[in-house]
PyMOL Python script that loads the backbone (N, CA, C, O; Angstrom):
from pymol import cmd

cmd.read_pdbstr("""\
ATOM      1  N   MET A   1     119.934  35.805  38.633  1.00  0.00           N
ATOM      2  CA  MET A   1     118.918  34.714  39.407  1.00  0.00           C
ATOM      3  C   MET A   1     118.857  33.008  39.052  1.00  0.00           C
ATOM      4  O   MET A   1     118.818  32.535  37.917  1.00  0.00           O
ATOM      5  N   GLY A   2     118.858  32.533  39.848  1.00  0.00           N
ATOM      6  CA  GLY A   2     118.846  31.106  39.616  1.00  0.00           C
ATOM      7  C   GLY A   2     117.523  30.260  38.556  1.00  0.00           C
ATOM      8  O   GLY A   2     116.428  30.738  38.260  1.00  0.00           O
ATOM      9  N   ARG A   3     118.108  28.838  38.137  1.00  0.00           N
ATOM     10  CA  ARG A   3     117.486  28.343  37.148  1.00  0.00           C
ATOM     11  C   ARG A   3     116.473  27.568  37.719  1.00  0.00           C
ATOM     12  O   ARG A   3     116.960  26.790  38.539  1.00  0.00           O
ATOM     13  N   ARG A   4     115.231  27.465  37.614  1.00  0.00           N
ATOM     14  CA  ARG A   4     114.206  26.548  37.787  1.00  0.00           C
ATOM     15  C   ARG A   4     114.100  25.234  38.202  1.00  0.00           C
ATOM     16  O   ARG A   4     113.138  25.064  37.452  1.00  0.00           O
ATOM     17  N   LYS A   5     114.203  24.354  38.628  1.00  0.00           N
ATOM     18  CA  LYS A   5     114.391  22.841  38.742  1.00  0.00           C
ATOM     19  C   LYS A   5     113.082  22.984  37.505  1.00  0.00           C
ATOM     20  O   LYS A   5     112.304  23.863  37.133  1.00  0.00           O
ATOM     21  N   LYS A   6     113.335  21.805  37.217  1.00  0.00           N
ATOM     22  CA  LYS A   6     112.367  21.367  36.573  1.00  0.00           C
ATOM     23  C   LYS A   6     111.819  20.005  36.906  1.00  0.00           C
ATOM     24  O   LYS A   6     112.453  18.976  37.139  1.00  0.00           O
ATOM     25  N   LEU A   7     110.024  20.272  36.873  1.00  0.00           N
ATOM     26  CA  LEU A   7     109.627  19.150  37.948  1.00  0.00           C
ATOM     27  C   LEU A   7     109.498  17.867  37.086  1.00  0.00           C
ATOM     28  O   LEU A   7     109.404  18.133  35.888  1.00  0.00           O
ATOM     29  N   ILE A   8     109.465  16.337  37.431  1.00  0.00           N
ATOM     30  CA  ILE A   8     108.658  15.186  36.745  1.00  0.00           C
ATOM     31  C   ILE A   8     107.544  15.119  37.015  1.00  0.00           C
ATOM     32  O   ILE A   8     107.454  15.125  38.243  1.00  0.00           O
ATOM     33  N   ASN A   9     106.620  15.058  36.563  1.00  0.00           N
ATOM     34  CA  ASN A   9     105.469  14.472  36.782  1.00  0.00           C
ATOM     35  C   ASN A   9     104.929  13.283  35.445  1.00  0.00           C
ATOM     36  O   ASN A   9     104.600  13.529  34.285  1.00  0.00           O
ATOM     37  N   ASN A  10     104.996  12.202  36.048  1.00  0.00           N
ATOM     38  CA  ASN A  10     104.550  11.477  35.184  1.00  0.00           C
ATOM     39  C   ASN A  10     102.588  10.626  35.581  1.00  0.00           C
ATOM     40  O   ASN A  10     101.950   9.581  35.451  1.00  0.00           O
ATOM     41  N   SER A  11     102.480  11.969  36.070  1.00  0.00           N
ATOM     42  CA  SER A  11     100.685  10.777  37.148  1.00  0.00           C
ATOM     43  C   SER A  11      99.541  10.778  35.922  1.00  0.00           C
ATOM     44  O   SER A  11      98.515  10.099  35.894  1.00  0.00           O
ATOM     45  N   GLY A  12     100.021  11.751  34.901  1.00  0.00           N
ATOM     46  CA  GLY A  12      99.211  12.233  33.773  1.00  0.00           C
ATOM     47  C   GLY A  12      97.820  13.898  33.824  1.00  0.00           C
ATOM     48  O   GLY A  12      97.088  14.463  33.012  1.00  0.00           O
ATOM     49  N   ILE A  13      98.235  14.060  35.591  1.00  0.00           N
ATOM     50  CA  ILE A  13      97.471  15.202  35.765  1.00  0.00           C
ATOM     51  C   ILE A  13      98.602  16.046  35.421  1.00  0.00           C
ATOM     52  O   ILE A  13      99.831  16.101  35.366  1.00  0.00           O
ATOM     53  N   PRO A  14      97.398  16.742  35.196  1.00  0.00           N
ATOM     54  CA  PRO A  14      98.379  18.730  34.432  1.00  0.00           C
ATOM     55  C   PRO A  14      99.102  18.906  35.383  1.00  0.00           C
ATOM     56  O   PRO A  14      98.852  18.541  36.532  1.00  0.00           O
ATOM     57  N   GLN A  15     100.645  19.822  34.798  1.00  0.00           N
ATOM     58  CA  GLN A  15     101.333  19.962  36.669  1.00  0.00           C
ATOM     59  C   GLN A  15     100.358  21.636  36.762  1.00  0.00           C
ATOM     60  O   GLN A  15     100.057  21.803  37.944  1.00  0.00           O
ATOM     61  N   HIS A  16     100.036  22.364  36.220  1.00  0.00           N
ATOM     62  CA  HIS A  16      98.956  23.768  36.774  1.00  0.00           C
ATOM     63  C   HIS A  16      97.817  23.474  37.543  1.00  0.00           C
ATOM     64  O   HIS A  16      97.188  24.427  38.004  1.00  0.00           O
ATOM     65  N   GLU A  17      97.258  21.775  37.871  1.00  0.00           N
ATOM     66  CA  GLU A  17      96.353  21.375  38.639  1.00  0.00           C
ATOM     67  C   GLU A  17      97.246  21.106  39.730  1.00  0.00           C
ATOM     68  O   GLU A  17      96.977  21.502  40.865  1.00  0.00           O
ATOM     69  N   ILE A  18      98.459  20.357  39.425  1.00  0.00           N
ATOM     70  CA  ILE A  18      99.248  20.242  40.672  1.00  0.00           C
ATOM     71  C   ILE A  18      99.240  21.274  41.656  1.00  0.00           C
ATOM     72  O   ILE A  18      98.290  21.256  42.439  1.00  0.00           O
ATOM     73  N   GLU A  19     100.239  22.317  41.804  1.00  0.00           N
ATOM     74  CA  GLU A  19     100.191  23.490  41.577  1.00  0.00           C
ATOM     75  C   GLU A  19      99.029  24.343  42.391  1.00  0.00           C
ATOM     76  O   GLU A  19      99.091  25.059  43.391  1.00  0.00           O
ATOM     77  N   THR A  20      98.089  24.004  41.640  1.00  0.00           N
ATOM     78  CA  THR A  20      96.732  24.895  42.209  1.00  0.00           C
ATOM     79  C   THR A  20      96.410  24.588  43.674  1.00  0.00           C
ATOM     80  O   THR A  20      96.337  25.397  44.600  1.00  0.00           O
ATOM     81  N   ILE A  21      96.200  23.022  43.710  1.00  0.00           N
ATOM     82  CA  ILE A  21      95.845  22.117  44.357  1.00  0.00           C
ATOM     83  C   ILE A  21      96.993  22.635  45.639  1.00  0.00           C
ATOM     84  O   ILE A  21      96.642  23.082  46.731  1.00  0.00           O
ATOM     85  N   ALA A  22      98.973  22.369  45.001  1.00  0.00           N
ATOM     86  CA  ALA A  22      99.135  23.157  46.806  1.00  0.00           C
ATOM     87  C   ALA A  22      99.046  23.851  47.360  1.00  0.00           C
ATOM     88  O   ALA A  22      99.045  24.172  48.548  1.00  0.00           O
ATOM     89  N   ARG A  23      98.911  24.328  46.053  1.00  0.00           N
ATOM     90  CA  ARG A  23      98.142  26.244  46.291  1.00  0.00           C
ATOM     91  C   ARG A  23      97.300  26.145  47.624  1.00  0.00           C
ATOM     92  O   ARG A  23      97.416  26.928  48.567  1.00  0.00           O
ATOM     93  N   ILE A  24      96.421  25.054  47.565  1.00  0.00           N
ATOM     94  CA  ILE A  24      95.425  25.522  48.290  1.00  0.00           C
ATOM     95  C   ILE A  24      95.832  25.165  49.610  1.00  0.00           C
ATOM     96  O   ILE A  24      95.744  25.879  50.609  1.00  0.00           O
ATOM     97  N   LEU A  25      96.334  23.877  49.529  1.00  0.00           N
ATOM     98  CA  LEU A  25      96.904  23.088  50.779  1.00  0.00           C
ATOM     99  C   LEU A  25      97.479  23.485  51.364  1.00  0.00           C
ATOM    100  O   LEU A  25      97.485  23.060  52.520  1.00  0.00           O
ATOM    101  N   LEU A  26      98.213  24.386  51.054  1.00  0.00           N
ATOM    102  CA  LEU A  26      99.758  24.570  51.891  1.00  0.00           C
ATOM    103  C   LEU A  26      99.685  25.614  53.120  1.00  0.00           C
ATOM    104  O   LEU A  26     100.492  25.642  54.049  1.00  0.00           O
ATOM    105  N   PRO A  27      98.606  26.442  52.963  1.00  0.00           N
ATOM    106  CA  PRO A  27      98.524  27.138  54.225  1.00  0.00           C
ATOM    107  C   PRO A  27      97.325  26.275  55.093  1.00  0.00           C
ATOM    108  O   PRO A  27      97.173  26.301  56.314  1.00  0.00           O
ATOM    109  N   ASP A  28      96.764  25.736  54.396  1.00  0.00           N
ATOM    110  CA  ASP A  28      96.609  25.045  56.024  1.00  0.00           C
ATOM    111  C   ASP A  28      97.650  23.565  56.549  1.00  0.00           C
ATOM    112  O   ASP A  28      97.840  23.227  57.717  1.00  0.00           O
ATOM    113  N   ILE A  29      98.105  22.997  55.522  1.00  0.00           N
ATOM    114  CA  ILE A  29      99.491  22.222  56.182  1.00  0.00           C
ATOM    115  C   ILE A  29     100.609  23.327  57.293  1.00  0.00           C
ATOM    116  O   ILE A  29     101.010  23.065  58.427  1.00  0.00           O
ATOM    117  N   LEU A  30     100.660  23.571  57.129  1.00  0.00           N
ATOM    118  CA  LEU A  30     101.260  24.846  57.549  1.00  0.00           C
ATOM    119  C   LEU A  30     101.138  25.619  58.414  1.00  0.00           C
ATOM    120  O   LEU A  30     102.089  26.223  58.910  1.00  0.00           O
ATOM    121  N   ALA A  31      99.323  25.819  58.944  1.00  0.00           N
ATOM    122  CA  ALA A  31      98.820  25.699  60.382  1.00  0.00           C
ATOM    123  C   ALA A  31      98.475  24.666  61.027  1.00  0.00           C
ATOM    124  O   ALA A  31      97.974  24.715  62.151  1.00  0.00           O
ATOM    125  N   PHE A  32      98.667  23.784  60.490  1.00  0.00           N
ATOM    126  CA  PHE A  32      98.547  23.077  61.212  1.00  0.00           C
ATOM    127  C   PHE A  32      99.753  23.157  62.016  1.00  0.00           C
ATOM    128  O   PHE A  32      99.770  23.831  63.046  1.00  0.00           O
ATOM    129  N   TYR A  33     101.186  22.236  61.435  1.00  0.00           N
ATOM    130  CA  TYR A  33     102.051  22.353  62.151  1.00  0.00           C
ATOM    131  C   TYR A  33     102.756  23.229  62.789  1.00  0.00           C
ATOM    132  O   TYR A  33     103.897  23.138  63.244  1.00  0.00           O
ATOM    133  N   GLU A  34     101.585  24.579  62.803  1.00  0.00           N
ATOM    134  CA  GLU A  34     102.296  25.159  63.755  1.00  0.00           C
ATOM    135  C   GLU A  34     101.235  25.446  64.881  1.00  0.00           C
ATOM    136  O   GLU A  34     101.203  26.228  65.831  1.00  0.00           O
ATOM    137  N   SER A  35     100.433  24.550  64.414  1.00  0.00           N
ATOM    138  CA  SER A  35      99.450  25.034  66.348  1.00  0.00           C
ATOM    139  C   SER A  35     100.440  23.851  66.407  1.00  0.00           C
ATOM    140  O   SER A  35     101.251  23.222  65.727  1.00  0.00           O
ATOM    141  N   GLU A  36      99.485  23.985  68.498  1.00  0.00           N
ATOM    142  CA  GLU A  36      99.708  23.124  69.392  1.00  0.00           C
ATOM    143  C   GLU A  36      99.792  21.953  68.884  1.00  0.00           C
ATOM    144  O   GLU A  36     100.812  21.269  68.972  1.00  0.00           O
ATOM    145  N   GLU A  37      98.390  21.470  68.106  1.00  0.00           N
ATOM    146  CA  GLU A  37      98.662  19.557  68.004  1.00  0.00           C
ATOM    147  C   GLU A  37      99.238  19.705  67.093  1.00  0.00           C
ATOM    148  O   GLU A  37     100.101  18.868  67.355  1.00  0.00           O
ATOM    149  N   GLY A  38      99.591  20.169  65.958  1.00  0.00           N
ATOM    150  CA  GLY A  38     100.341  19.984  64.918  1.00  0.00           C
ATOM    151  C   GLY A  38     101.892  19.563  65.892  1.00  0.00           C
ATOM    152  O   GLY A  38     102.304  18.404  65.935  1.00  0.00           O
ATOM    153  N   GLN A  39     102.428  20.444  66.441  1.00  0.00           N
ATOM    154  CA  GLN A  39     103.416  20.834  67.729  1.00  0.00           C
ATOM    155  C   GLN A  39     103.515  19.040  67.943  1.00  0.00           C
ATOM    156  O   GLN A  39     104.661  18.755  67.594  1.00  0.00           O
ATOM    157  N   ARG A  40     102.891  17.945  68.306  1.00  0.00           N
ATOM    158  CA  ARG A  40     102.469  17.299  69.144  1.00  0.00           C
ATOM    159  C   ARG A  40     102.936  16.279  68.712  1.00  0.00           C
ATOM    160  O   ARG A  40     103.806  15.541  69.175  1.00  0.00           O
ATOM    161  N   GLU A  41     102.002  16.199  67.262  1.00  0.00           N
ATOM    162  CA  GLU A  41     101.936  15.167  66.451  1.00  0.00           C
ATOM    163  C   GLU A  41     103.027  15.157  65.640  1.00  0.00           C
ATOM    164  O   GLU A  41     103.070  14.200  64.868  1.00  0.00           O
ATOM    165  N   PHE A  42     104.168  16.150  65.569  1.00  0.00           N
ATOM    166  CA  PHE A  42     105.180  15.990  64.587  1.00  0.00           C
ATOM    167  C   PHE A  42     106.558  15.752  65.724  1.00  0.00           C
ATOM    168  O   PHE A  42     107.764  15.755  65.478  1.00  0.00           O
ATOM    169  N   ALA A  43     105.775  15.538  67.132  1.00  0.00           N
ATOM    170  CA  ALA A  43     107.337  15.329  68.574  1.00  0.00           C
ATOM    171  C   ALA A  43     107.094  13.968  68.498  1.00  0.00           C
ATOM    172  O   ALA A  43     108.159  13.362  68.616  1.00  0.00           O
ATOM    173  N   LYS A  44     106.208  13.277  68.360  1.00  0.00           N
ATOM    174  CA  LYS A  44     105.341  11.899  67.972  1.00  0.00           C
ATOM    175  C   LYS A  44     106.203  11.021  66.766  1.00  0.00           C
ATOM    176  O   LYS A  44     106.648   9.877  66.683  1.00  0.00           O
ATOM    177  N   TRP A  45     106.181  11.946  66.094  1.00  0.00           N
ATOM    178  CA  TRP A  45     106.290  11.443  64.930  1.00  0.00           C
ATOM    179  C   TRP A  45     108.056  11.155  64.955  1.00  0.00           C
ATOM    180  O   TRP A  45     108.874  10.293  64.634  1.00  0.00           O
ATOM    181  N   LYS A  46     108.017  11.871  65.277  1.00  0.00           N
ATOM    182  CA  LYS A  46     109.921  12.364  64.884  1.00  0.00           C
ATOM    183  C   LYS A  46     110.226  10.778  67.248  1.00  0.00           C
ATOM    184  O   LYS A  46     110.897  10.009  67.936  1.00  0.00           O
ATOM    185  N   MET A  47     109.708  11.111  67.152  1.00  0.00           N
ATOM    186  CA  MET A  47     110.083  10.187  67.962  1.00  0.00           C
ATOM    187  C   MET A  47     110.288   8.807  67.581  1.00  0.00           C
ATOM    188  O   MET A  47     111.285   8.085  67.587  1.00  0.00           O
ATOM    189  N   GLN A  48     108.982   8.616  67.219  1.00  0.00           N
ATOM    190  CA  GLN A  48     108.726   6.735  66.430  1.00  0.00           C
ATOM    191  C   GLN A  48     109.911   7.086  65.505  1.00  0.00           C
ATOM    192  O   GLN A  48     110.832   6.270  65.465  1.00  0.00           O
ATOM    193  N   GLN A  49     110.009   8.415  64.619  1.00  0.00           N
ATOM    194  CA  GLN A  49     111.468   8.005  63.561  1.00  0.00           C
ATOM    195  C   GLN A  49     112.796   7.843  64.488  1.00  0.00           C
ATOM    196  O   GLN A  49     113.856   7.633  63.900  1.00  0.00           O
ATOM    197  N   ASP A  50     112.793   7.902  65.458  1.00  0.00           N
ATOM    198  CA  ASP A  50     114.433   7.976  66.158  1.00  0.00           C
ATOM    199  C   ASP A  50     114.655   6.300  66.467  1.00  0.00           C
ATOM    200  O   ASP A  50     115.723   5.695  66.382  1.00  0.00           O
ATOM    201  N   THR A  51     113.114   5.651  66.909  1.00  0.00           N
ATOM    202  CA  THR A  51     113.691   4.273  68.049  1.00  0.00           C
ATOM    203  C   THR A  51     113.563   3.630  66.571  1.00  0.00           C
ATOM    204  O   THR A  51     114.143   2.546  66.514  1.00  0.00           O
ATOM    205  N   GLU A  52     113.058   3.957  65.573  1.00  0.00           N
ATOM    206  CA  GLU A  52     112.665   3.085  64.343  1.00  0.00           C
ATOM    207  C   GLU A  52     114.198   2.971  64.352  1.00  0.00           C
ATOM    208  O   GLU A  52     114.662   1.878  64.676  1.00  0.00           O
ATOM    209  N   ARG A  53     114.909   3.815  64.084  1.00  0.00           N
ATOM    210  CA  ARG A  53     116.604   3.955  63.498  1.00  0.00           C
ATOM    211  C   ARG A  53     117.547   4.562  64.007  1.00  0.00           C
ATOM    212  O   ARG A  53     118.345   5.448  63.700  1.00  0.00           O
ATOM    213  N   PRO A  54     117.226   3.698  65.136  1.00  0.00           N
ATOM    214  CA  PRO A  54     118.659   4.103  66.343  1.00  0.00           C
ATOM    215  C   PRO A  54     120.020   4.063  65.793  1.00  0.00           C
ATOM    216  O   PRO A  54     120.842   4.665  66.484  1.00  0.00           O
ATOM    217  N   ASN A  55     120.388   3.609  64.920  1.00  0.00           N
ATOM    218  CA  ASN A  55     121.798   3.550  63.753  1.00  0.00           C
ATOM    219  C   ASN A  55     121.930   4.610  63.054  1.00  0.00           C
ATOM    220  O   ASN A  55     123.011   5.192  62.965  1.00  0.00           O
ATOM    221  N   ASP A  56     120.579   5.106  62.315  1.00  0.00           N
ATOM    222  CA  ASP A  56     121.230   6.513  61.932  1.00  0.00           C
ATOM    223  C   ASP A  56     121.789   7.850  62.458  1.00  0.00           C
ATOM    224  O   ASP A  56     122.711   8.567  62.068  1.00  0.00           O
ATOM    225  N   ASN A  57     120.730   7.956  63.693  1.00  0.00           N
ATOM    226  CA  ASN A  57     120.713   8.638  64.851  1.00  0.00           C
ATOM    227  C   ASN A  57     122.989   9.059  65.347  1.00  0.00           C
ATOM    228  O   ASN A  57     123.890   9.889  65.225  1.00  0.00           O
ATOM    229  N   MET A  58     122.656   7.754  65.871  1.00  0.00           N
ATOM    230  CA  MET A  58     124.486   7.739  66.050  1.00  0.00           C
ATOM    231  C   MET A  58     125.062   8.202  65.350  1.00  0.00           C
ATOM    232  O   MET A  58     125.711   9.128  65.836  1.00  0.00           O
ATOM    233  N   ALA A  59     125.266   7.985  63.902  1.00  0.00           N
ATOM    234  CA  ALA A  59     125.797   8.022  62.871  1.00  0.00           C
ATOM    235  C   ALA A  59     125.546   9.899  62.812  1.00  0.00           C
ATOM    236  O   ALA A  59     126.413  10.572  62.254  1.00  0.00           O
ATOM    237  N   ASP A  60     124.851  10.287  63.161  1.00  0.00           N
ATOM    238  CA  ASP A  60     124.671  11.825  63.009  1.00  0.00           C
ATOM    239  C   ASP A  60     125.305  12.693  63.669  1.00  0.00           C
ATOM    240  O   ASP A  60     125.743  13.796  63.341  1.00  0.00           O
ATOM    241  N   LYS A  61     125.342  11.812  65.159  1.00  0.00           N
ATOM    242  CA  LYS A  61     125.668  12.695  66.857  1.00  0.00           C
ATOM    243  C   LYS A  61     126.858  12.851  66.265  1.00  0.00           C
ATOM    244  O   LYS A  61     126.970  14.027  65.919  1.00  0.00           O
ATOM    245  N   ALA A  62     128.146  11.979  65.885  1.00  0.00           N
ATOM    246  CA  ALA A  62     129.185  11.377  65.821  1.00  0.00           C
ATOM    247  C   ALA A  62     129.599  12.823  64.301  1.00  0.00           C
ATOM    248  O   ALA A  62     130.563  13.473  64.707  1.00  0.00           O
ATOM    249  N   ALA A  63     129.439  13.006  63.812  1.00  0.00           N
ATOM    250  CA  ALA A  63     129.548  13.883  62.305  1.00  0.00           C
ATOM    251  C   ALA A  63     129.783  15.051  62.474  1.00  0.00           C
ATOM    252  O   ALA A  63     129.891  15.806  61.508  1.00  0.00           O
TER     253      ALA A  63
END
""", "prot")
cmd.dss("prot")
cmd.show_as("cartoon", "prot")
cmd.util.cbc("prot")
cmd.orient("prot")
């Protein structure tokens, strides 16, 4: 079995509360990104990232 990565939480919020909120939000986040609207938003974001960092993309394609 693999070891769990030790989490760093400097927020003052108890770790169990952060994990509870994450469990509540994750299904909605996944559903959004699997939807048509989410796919469009992601494609729009990806295009913005590609135009803002054209040199990084050239290095990725060359590798």
